[in-house]
N, C-alpha and C positions, 0 to 999 in steps of 0.2 A: 671764829675770826669774823670781824665785821666785813661787809662787802667791799668797802673801799680799800681795805688792806690787801685784797687780792690783786689790785691794780698797780701796786707799788712794789718794785723789785726789792727784796730784802734778803740779807744773808741768813742762812740757817746756822744756828749755833751748834756746831758739830759736837763739841765737848759735852753738851748737855743731852745728847741723844742716847748714850749708852752704847753697848756693843751690838745688840741685836743677834739674830741667828746666823747672819752671814750668808744666807741663801734665800732665793725667792723662786717660785714657780714661773716658768716662762709664760704660762697662761695669765698670771697676774700682770706680767709686763705687757703682754699683747693687748690686754684690756685697756691700757693707757693710750693706745693708738686709735685715732679716730678716722684716719684716712684708710679706706679699705684696700686700696691698691698697694700702699706702703705695707700694710699688715701682711698681705699675702706674699709680697716679695720677701719680707723679713722671715716669714715662716719657711719659705723655700730656701732662702740663702743660708740660714742658720740651722736648718733641719729641726724645726720645732713642732712638727706636726703631731707628735704623740705627747708633747709636754715634757719638759726636762727642768731640773733644778739649775739655776744660774747662781754660781757661788762667787761672791766678792764681799769684802768687808762692808758691813752695814747696808747692804743693798736692799734688804727688806725694809729697813727704816726709811731709806730714801724713797723707795717705791710708795710707801704709805703717804709721805709728804706730797709727792707729785700727784698721786691719786686724788688727794683732797682738792687740788686745783682743777684737774681735768674732769672730775665728776660733777663739779659745781655748775659748769657752763656747757651749753650747747652752742655750736657755731652755725650761723645761718647766713643766707645771702638774699638781699632784696635788690631786684632790678627795677629801676623806675626812671622815667624821663625827668630831667631836672626841672621842668616847669611844673612838676607835681611835688616839688620839695620846698618846704618853708622851714623856718626856724623861729624859736621863741625862747625867751628867758624863763627859767624856772626859779620860783621864789623858795629856795631852800638854803641850808647852811653851806652847801657846796658851790653855790652860784652856777648851777648847771645850765646848759642850753639843750633844748629839745630839738630833734629833727622830727618833722611831721611828714611822713611818706605816704602818698596817695596813689591809688590806681597802679600799683606795681605787682610784681610777682615775688613771693617768698618761697625760695627753693622750688620754683616752678608753679606754685599755686597762686592764683590771683587773690589780691587783697584790696579792700577798699581804703583802709587807712591803718597806719601803724606809727606809734610814737616811740622813739628811742632816744636815750640820753647820749649826747656827744661825749666821746671818751678819747683820751690821748690827743692825737693831732687831727682828728677827723674834721673838726670844724674848719681849720685852716685849709685842709685838703679840698674841701667843697668850694670855699670862696676864692681859692688861688686862681681858678680859671676865670674868675671875674675881676681879678686884680684888686680884690677887696679884703684880703685876709688881714692886713695890718689894721684897717679900720674896724673890722669885726672884732678883732682881738682887743682893740681899745674899748669898743662898746661893752664887750663881755667882762673885761677886767676892771674898767674904770667907771663908766657912766651907767651901764645896765639900764638904759632908757629903752623901754619896750616900744615906744612910738618911733624912735630912730631905726630900730631893727625892723619894725613893721614897714617903715617907709622904704628900706632897702629891698625887702621882699616884694613889695608892691611895684616898685619901679621895674624890677625884672619881669614880673608878671605882665606889665604893660608892654615891655619890649617884645616879649614872646607873642603877645596878642596881636601886635602891629607887624610881626614878622621882621622886626629889625635884628633879631637874633634867633638862630635856630637852636632849639633845646637839644642837648645831647643826652644819651642814655648813661645812667650811672649805676655802678654796681657797689652797693653798700654792704660791707662785711659787718655782721652783727654778732654779738654774743648774747645769749639769753641766760640770765641767772635763774636757775630752776628753784631756788629757795625763795627769793623775793618776787619771782615772776616778773622780772623787769628786763626790757631790751636795752642794749647799749650799742651805739655805733662805734665800732672798733677802728675802721678805716674805710676809705673809698679807693678801690683798686680796679684793675681790669679783670676780665674773665680768666685771664691766664694765671692769675695768682693762685698758688696752691697752699692749702691749709696745713703746712708742716709746722706743728706747734711744739710746745715744750714736752708733751708726752712722747711724740715721735723722736725728738732729739735725745731725750733721756734714755729711751728703750734702745735705740740703735747704738748709741755711744757705749752703754754698758754691756750690750751683747758683744760688741767688738772688743771691749776691754777684757771681758771674760775669756774670749777666744785667745787674745794675746797672752793673758796670764797662763793659760794652759799650754800654749805653744812654746813660750819663752822661759817659763819658770820664774818669771819676774813678778813680784807683788806690786800692784799699783794702789795708791791710796787717793781718796777724795780729800783734798786739803781745803777746798772751798766750794760751797754750793749756794747759789742765790737764785731766786726766781720770783716771778709774778705770773699773772694769768697769761701773759704774752711774751715774757722774756725769761731766759734761763742762761746761767753761766756756770759751768763746771770746771774747776781747776783740778787736774789729776797730776799726782806726783809719783815719779818712779822711786823704787827703793834704792837705786844706785845713788851714791853720794860722793862728793868731792870735798875734802877738808880744805878750808882756808885758814892757815895757821893763825891762832890767837883770836879769830873772829867767829868762826862757825862753819857751817856746811852749806853747800849748794847742791840742789837736786834738779835734774831735768824734769820739766813738767810741760803740760799742754793745757791750753784753755780752749774750751768748747763753748761757743755762744750761738744763741738763736734769738732773734728779735723779729716777731711777725706783726709788729705794729707798722702801719703805713707801707712804705716801700723799702723797708730795712732788709737785712740779709742774715744768713747763718754761715758759720765757718769755724775753722780751726786756727789756732795761733800758738806759735812757739812761746814758751815762757820759762822762767827760772824761779825756783823757790829758794830763798835764803833763810836759813835757820840759825839764829845766834847761838853760839856755843854756851851750854850750861845756863841758858836763860829761858824760862818757860812762860814768863808773864808779859813779854813785850811783843808777842805776835810774830808771825812769819812775814817776810817781805815777798811779794809777788812782783817779779821784774819782767818786763815785756821788751825784748829786743826788737828794734825796727829795721834791722839790716839782715839780709840773707847771710848765712854762714855755713861753710862746709858743703855747699851745694844744696842746703836745706832752705826752703822758703820760710820766711818768718810768719806768713799767714796765707790762708786760702779761703776765699769767701765765695758764696753762691747766692743768687737771687731766688726768690720763692716761685719762680716760674719754671724751674727745672723739672724734669720727670721724676717720678717716684724712684726709679732705679738710680738715677744720679744722686738724689738725696741720700739714699741708703748707702750707696757705694762710696760716697764722699767720706764717710767715717772710717773706711778702710785705710785712710791715710794717717790715722792716729799714730801708728807705729813710726811713720816717717817723721812726724813732728816731735817725737821724743828724741831730739838731737843730742849727741854727746855734748857734755858741758865744755869739753875742750874746744868745740867749734866756736864758743862764745867768749872764751877767755880773753881774747884781744879786746873785747868790748867792756871789760871791767875797768872803767876809768877810775873808779874810786880806789883801786889798788895800785895805781901808777905812783911811782916814787915821789913825784913833784906835787901830788894832790894836797890841798889844804882842806881838811874836814870842815872848818868853819866857813870857808868859801862855798862849799857845796851846800851847807846849811843855809847860807844867804841866798844861793841860787833858788832853792826851793821856796824860801821865804818871799822872794820877789814876786812869785806867781800867786801866793796865797794871802799875802798881807796887804796888797794894794787896795785902794778904795773901790776899784772896779772888779775886784776878784769875786768869783762866784762863791768862794769860801769865806768871804768877809764876816759872815755871821756865825761861824763855827769857832767859838772861843778856844776850844781845846787845841785846835790846830795852831792858833796864834801863840798859845802858851808853849807849844813844842818848838816852833821855828823862829820866833822873834828873839833878837839879841837881848832885849830887855828882860825876857823871861828866863832864858837858858844860859845867858852869858856867852863866853867864848868856847866853842866846841873844839877841844884840843885833840881828840883822837877818833879814829873811825868807829870804834866800838860804841862810843857815846852817840855818834851820828846815826849808826844803824839802829840803835835802841829807839831813838826819836822817831825814825821811819817806821819801826815796828809798832810803836804805840799809835802812830797815825793810822796804820792799817786797822787797828782795833776800834777806832772811833765810830760810833753809830751815826751815819749820815745818809743822805739821799744817795742811792746806788750810782746814779749818773755822775754825781760829784766824786764818789769814790773811784769810779772808772777814770775820770780826769786826773785825780790825784795820783793814782798808781802810775799813770803815764808820765806825769811830771817828775815824780821821784825816780822812775826807771831811767828817764832820759838824763837826769842829773848824775845818777850813780854809774850808768853805763857809758854815757857819752860826754858828760860835762856840760850839757846845755839843758835849758828848762822849757823847751818847746813841748807841745803835745801832739805834734803831727805824727 
């Protein structure tokens, strides 16, 4: 896989993986954890000192995928005064921007100079303090004028020299690609930020799931897995199902997410999985309630500044988030007697067909939800098939995230917001 592919969150095509052995050694899982404090707490909490086999469907295949990501990169931190930081445009096909960091410390060791490519939102994070992020974004994406960027850097150097501004210390979070021997700036955070990454989330979530499976005798399935170097989303489905006559089945599910870019968070989210009856080719719908139901919160999120214990223990709430489907039945707007399926199709279309829509360049979506393409949608079965096909479209994952919430709010609440 090319290096840039590791930085884009992509779904894993589960149907192409095969069945695997269905178990993996706990030692293999622990090797995915980079935070030593988390690792030791996990060993103690789940009694893994002597090594045990963790049994769950396809867990060995999932472990190998996550290992490919965690083994490729090392995480590092550079502390440097901002007056020792400059930027420059890189002449390559990606239109990159370099950070040049001087006279700092790399994981406590002094360095003279280090060059690292800006990744994700790190460039904006650096220039936000100077109220220049919009201008820098314009330079980066549009003009790419080296002289203008140099002028910005020099103006701040002069301010620091004349003591019109006091430089602050910055903590740059880096990843080091061990294959191409290249540094990237992942984000700029405070010292309090903890590196709870995709490996930590995967391991703790699956250990907790294995424990629940043994205790409850309930089989849980991974119905969706997507990840990048810094993001992971796991959707877990219970084997419990509720039949919706003439339409299909609804399963309680839970979505686990971790985003360690910038100042993002990790957490658990209640979700529902809808499977169309007797239809295998139109995908499953992943619906996300945004209201608490039956005393169950619809989400619980944490910042990356919590302790290792809080991080690990947060996943013990997985059982709570597998709420009974009955708790959400009143939210099924699409099942109300007065519902017009074509009106719901139009509600979805309002958000994806407009000229300002982030989906405007995805022709497959337009073909699914425009009246000109599909005509009048007369029944719920047809509407749900359209939504299922939308789930299967290959698109940027952040866009898919928005699309899921638009469809969820239309089907569950009759509105097309994404809040």
